[in-house]
C-alpha positions, 0 to 999 in steps of 0.5 A, a space after each residue: 190283162 183281160 179287156 173283154 170276155 163275151 161268153 161263147 164268142 170272144 176273149 180279148 186280152 193283152 199278154 205281157 212278159 213278166 218275171 217270176 213275181 209277175 212284174 211286167 217287163 218294160 223291155 219286152 213287147 206286149 201282144 194284143 190278142 183276140 180269141 174268137 169262137 166261131 161255129 164251123 161245120 157243127 164244131 167250134 173253130 178258134 181264131 187267134 189274132 195277135 197284134 203288135 205295135 210295130 214290125 220290129 216288136 213282132 220280129 223280137 218275139 219271132 226271134 225268141 221262138 214265139 212260133 214254136 211256143 204257140 205251136 206247143 201251146 196249141 198242141 197241149 190244148 188239143 191233147 187236153 181237149 181230147 182227154 176231157 172230150 165226152 
């Protein structure tokens, strides 16, 4: 669920686990995410901040392999950006 989008600055949203029909899982923790786009050395730096309601909810997603999943997501984004680079 998107909360705030500021062009060229940031995107704020809450990420939920859901089933194949889009029904939110009450058993899994949500993630509050802020993506910030910052100019850095003539390029755009993306800062991804994820927040959880407790240490326990963070541990739940870590135990599920969240670190590997997000690494794979960023790798796919990097590959995509290289393919569309002008």
